[in-house]
Steps between C-alpha positions, in 0.01 A plus 500: 500500500280630781260214446781245531623661827145509637446132414833415666389668827158334487666161458746575780222601740290194410797272571578664834440302823250762617282454195518122511416497874190708433394272215578175687202278554453297817578128473211283391582213736657469844816291493613527862224297662566224752261205472426212733540160336392149594824416682461808717134426564583144602775622733249724679236227499733241656602736781140596569400132520784440747386793714139383497612151607712650778192688624289183481284638220352323198516791260415585143773718351498692172776693323405744223689735267470880513172490307343244732539200268558170678854360477501234774250354743490233770230366725668322786359164605191568708469859379143627466385516138322831571832659596638442150303789350577729794874431470489592132289812570744611770794464261315682219403783738857544623643497147250733336464747788879488558447459876413238759146373475252592769220744562529808279492813717297807419668813640689286748196303618418144392177479303370145472226596254751655258725195526213257445369711213839486327515126551159450342565744216825323411343155482684394815847588373546770765457423865503687830653194670855509639762260370614640163851648484656669194839382375725801440828461309717800407221734606245335270204286598564183300222292653342397826432202719177425682420237759174371643429251773594677821412830658570811296816560703618140453430516127701823473786335694499203259502734200778717644715189547461423130590854397801506733632168369484631143677825594765303691556272200536802270744681725694193609399544865463193724 
């Protein structure tokens, strides 16, 4: 009889929420992730091209996902072929570092040698050049856009226009 009562209490404790919470394993996959798709990338790309044209630039523009993989690209008529790789590198840098591309500071001070060293070590996929802007949706970096063909400030302005157009389309603004 005592054994049966003891087994009953063991089973009751094992079935309690406290015991199951302690034994619960973390999920094996994330299911609440927002992802940038081709339609979103093309929305950003179209707006960035329009901004570049408004500024009188002949830009190369790249849109990548959160891992830096190319989703959409355009080289505007007259755009420099050499700016194609820098546009992609700017987008990859912004996506993978989760911040605008540009010189990487060391203790608050820009360090060109560190930035150039990272660029070389990454095979050119990271750049200290300005013009890459991350795309943030619901607090998550879902991708980035990078532009090349103008000054660093102009390239950043072109990229920001693409990001803003995508955000506006998602929120129903404008």
